N, C-alpha and C positions, 0 to 999 in steps of 0.2 A: 487606414489599419491604426489600431490603438497604440499609444505609448508603451502601454504594458507589452503589446505583442512585439513591437519594434525591438524592445529590451531583451525580451526572451529569445527571440530569433538571434540576436547578435550575440548574446552570451553563447547559444549554441555553437555559432560560429567559431567563435575564440576558444571554447573549451575543445572544438573538435582539431583547430590548428595546433593547440597546446599538445594535444595526443598524438599527433604526428611525430612529436620528438620524443616518443614514448622509450626510445632506445637508451636515451640519455637520462631520463627521469627515474629516480630511485625512490620508490615509496616505501617507506618502513612498516612492515607489518608488525603483529603482536610478538612479543619477545618469546623465545622459545625456554626450554627448562633451565638453561645455563645462561639465561640473559642475552643470547645472541639473537640478532633479527634473522628470521627465517625466511629468506628469499625464495625459497622453493615451497612455500607454506600452499597446501593445496586447499583452495576454497571454491564453492560453488554458489554462484549468487542468481537470485530471480529477479529480473528487472521487469516489473507490471505496469506499463504505461502505454496511453494510447497514441502519444507522438512519436512517430519513428525517427525524428531527428534527434529528440531526446534520448530515445532508447539506444540509438546508435553511439552517441556521444558518451552516456554513463558507462555504456557496455566497455567502450575504449579505455575508460579510466579503470574498470575494474579489471581488465585484462592484463594492465600493466601493473597490477599487485604481485604478479609472478607468473613464471612460465607455466605453472600447474592451474591456474584459475580456469574456472568456466563459468560462462555466463548463459543462462537460459532467460528467453525473453516471452512475455505475455502482453497481449495488448487490451484484454478486457476481463471480466472478472470469470467468464466460461473457460476462456483459456487458462487463466490462473490456476482455477480448480483443476484443470488437466495436469499441469505442471507441478503443482503441490503433489498429486498423487504420484507421478512418475518419477518426481525427484526428492523423495523424502529424506534425503540426505542433504539437502542445501543448508548453507551456513547462514544466509541473510536474505531477507526479502527487501527489494526497495519498491514500495507501493506508492502509486498515485491515487489519491481519493477521488479523482475527477474522471477516472477512466469509466466507459460503459459498463453499467451493472454493478458499480461501486457504491453509489449512494452514500458518499460521505464516509463518516466513521463507522457506518454499518459495515463496509468492507473489512477494516480493521478489526471489529469484534469478531466477525466470522472467521477471519484468518487467525486470529488467536485461539478461537474455539477450536479450529480443526487441528492447528499445530503449535499448541501452548508454549512449547520450548524454542521455537524457531523465531529468531530476533527479527524486527521488523523496523525498518527505516522509513517514515513517511517522507516521501518528496512531492512538493506541490509549487504552483506558482501563486497560490493563495497565501499569501504572507505575512497575514494579519497576527500578530503577537498570541492573541486569545486562542488562534487556531492552532498554533506551534504547542502551547501549553495543554491543551486538549489532547493533542495527539500523544503527549507522554502520559498524561493522567489516565488515558484509555488504553496503555499497554505498549506502546512503540518504544524502539531504543533512541528515538530523537525526530527531529524534524530537519529535512534539508531542503532549503530554499532553492527553486529552478534557476535563480539567478545566481548561484555559487558559483565561485571560480575552483578551479582544480584544486588548490591548496585546501580550500574550505571542504570539498567532497572528500578529500584523502583523509582530513581529521575526522569527519563524521563517520566515515567507514571504519578507519582505525578503532573508534571508540566503541562501535556497534559489534565489531567482531571481538572486542575485550570484554563485552558486557556492560559498557558504561554508557550513561545516558549522555546524548549530545544535543546542545539546542544553540541557536545562533543566540548573540550577546543581546541582540534587541526583543527577545523573547520575554525578558522581565521576570517575574517571581511566579513559581508555580503554584497554581490553586487548586486543591483536591477537587474531583468530581462530585457532583451532588448525589445522594442515595438514589434518587430516580434515574438518573443518568448510568450509574453503576448496576442499577438492575436491569435496565434497557439492554446496556451492552452485553451484560451476562445472558439474557434471554436470547439476544441474537447468536450468541456464541455457542449456544447450546443447539441451534439448528443443524440439521444435515445438509449436505450440498444440495440436494433436491428441494428440502424446504426453503434454504436460504433463495433459490432460484424462484421458487413459486412466490416468495414474498416480494422480492423485487420486480417480478412480473405485475404482481398486484399493484405495487406501487406506481407501475407505469400505466396503470388503467386498463389492463387485460383482463376479460371475463374468464370465468371458469373454463368454459368450452375452448377459448382461445389459449389459454394455458396448456392445457391438455393436447391441444393440436401442436404446440410448439415442442412440448416435451414427449410426444407420441405416447401418451398415456391415457386412461380412461378419466372421465369426470369424476368418478367415484374416488380415482385415485389422489385427484385434486383435492378434494371435499377432505379425505383422510388427512392430508397434508396442511390443509386450512385448520382442521380441528387442532392438529398439534402444534402449530404456530400461534393459534390463538392462546392455547394453554401456555406456552413457553415465554410468551409476552405479556402474558396475564391482561387480555384483551378479549372483548365479547362479539366484535364485529371486524368486517373487513375494513370499514371507515377507520375502526380504531387502530387496526393494524397499520393502516397506510398513514395515520397521524403519529403513530410511535415510531416508525422507521423515519419520518420526514424530519423529526427532532435532531436526526444525526446527519441531515443534509448539509451541504456547504454551499454558499455562492461561488458559482463556477468564475474563475478569472477569464478575462476576455483574452483569449488567444487566436480568434478567430480571424481569418486574413481580412 
């Protein structure tokens, strides 16, 4: 087991232990109209991450925010699409860029396209400063390292709920995204849910007939989606589409047992 994996699991255990003391933990929420803390503030959070231990730990943190808080969980992009549709009143999404179907920053682009007014806080074990900065430049309200303790998690969530960008101190100075990156993110943001699924399956090497089978549609429908995807991403072929989305991929953190 790698050192990074040991540290990740140790932090999850520590966070869970802290959450057992939730009854005495007083987490401050955004101030109300009269400057008073709203202990009964009703918030709905979507936690999108494929690690059950992390989802459980972060969900306990969120539930400590107030007795009226609600947490909805998703383990991949397909389930996240469903949760977004079923919970359009969500206040914040905590998004893991490495869960199945996410394909790095393309998941953030898609999410911002589907719900442009819904704040997103990226959570990841990939804690390179340049990744943190790109997350904000691509539209998130901040970057929360999975190694964070409860105080840091609290601070990040508070900031996101108040519409303020939150980044770890080690992130450094923000650098604007390039014009090409912005164009690619905008193209992915314009995709429909079905088109995004087709694109991710294409990136995974599936043929048209295989994608059609998985989505239970005809090959003609897939070809129509392909045409729309090529147009929106300003590409001319399957290969160019795969190369485009691969630019937003991230190196996966080593969290395997």
